[in-house]
C-alpha positions as CSV (number, residue, x, y, z in Angstrom):
1,M,-67.8,111.2,23.0
2,T,-70.7,108.9,21.3
3,K,-69.6,105.8,19.2
4,D,-71.4,102.9,17.1
5,T,-70.3,100.0,14.8
6,V,-72.1,99.8,11.3
7,T,-71.4,97.5,8.3
8,V,-69.6,99.0,5.2
9,T,-71.9,97.1,3.2
10,D,-70.7,98.9,-0.7
11,E,-69.4,96.2,-2.6
12,I,-66.0,97.2,-2.7
13,G,-65.9,98.8,0.9
14,F,-63.9,102.1,1.7
15,H,-62.6,103.4,-1.6
16,A,-61.8,106.5,-3.0
17,R,-65.4,107.7,-3.6
18,T,-67.0,106.3,-0.7
19,A,-64.2,107.6,1.9
20,S,-64.3,110.8,0.1
21,L,-68.0,110.9,0.4
22,F,-67.7,110.0,4.2
23,A,-65.2,112.5,4.5
24,K,-66.8,115.6,3.3
25,K,-69.9,114.5,5.3
26,A,-67.5,114.2,8.4
27,G,-66.1,117.5,7.7
28,G,-69.1,119.6,8.1
29,F,-69.7,118.8,12.0
30,N,-67.7,120.8,14.8
31,S,-66.8,117.5,16.2
32,D,-63.6,115.1,15.6
33,V,-64.5,111.9,13.7
34,Q,-62.7,108.6,14.0
35,V,-62.8,105.4,12.5
36,S,-61.8,102.4,13.6
37,F,-61.0,99.1,12.0
38,N,-58.8,96.2,13.0
39,G,-57.4,98.1,15.6
40,K,-55.9,101.2,13.9
41,T,-58.0,104.2,14.3
42,V,-58.0,107.0,12.4
43,N,-59.3,110.9,11.5
44,G,-62.4,110.5,9.8
45,K,-62.4,114.1,7.9
46,S,-59.7,112.6,6.0
47,M,-60.3,110.6,2.8
48,L,-56.7,109.2,2.7
49,A,-56.7,108.5,6.6
50,I,-59.7,106.5,5.8
51,M,-58.6,104.5,3.0
52,T,-55.3,103.6,4.6
53,L,-57.8,101.3,6.7
54,G,-58.6,98.8,3.9
55,V,-62.0,97.9,4.8
56,K,-63.7,96.1,2.6
57,S,-67.3,94.8,1.7
58,N,-69.2,93.7,4.7
59,A,-66.3,95.0,7.3
60,L,-67.7,96.3,10.9
61,V,-66.3,99.4,11.3
62,E,-66.7,101.8,14.7
63,I,-67.6,105.5,14.5
64,S,-66.8,107.9,16.9
65,A,-67.7,111.6,17.4
66,D,-66.8,113.9,19.8
67,G,-67.6,117.3,20.7
68,T,-70.7,119.9,20.6
69,D,-72.7,118.0,17.7
70,E,-71.2,114.7,18.4
71,S,-74.6,113.1,18.2
72,I,-76.1,114.4,15.3
73,A,-72.6,113.9,13.6
74,L,-72.6,110.1,14.5
75,K,-76.5,109.4,13.5
76,A,-75.6,110.8,10.2
77,L,-72.4,109.3,9.1
78,I,-73.9,105.9,10.7
79,E,-77.0,106.7,8.0
80,L,-74.5,107.2,5.5
81,V,-72.7,104.0,6.0
82,K,-76.3,101.9,5.9
83,N,-77.7,103.5,2.9
84,N,-74.6,102.7,1.0
85,F,-73.1,106.7,0.4
86,N,-76.2,107.7,-0.8
87,S,-77.2,110.9,0.5
């Protein structure tokens, strides 16, 4: 398992558009992806689950990946968040 933290800089945080983009990107990997915030961890491949975290702008989240392509998945998802959800 690999994990890292990243600051969500989108002005609204994880909302419908950003959660959808994240979940879609995460779904392209074989590894299990988790997103953690404020002591709660959810499936990173589920847009609705991500939205339940209530992540606001400038919040620090932890992303973890576990599986055959975990390093590639984690790097791609961290970059997606750092690039403000622009591919």
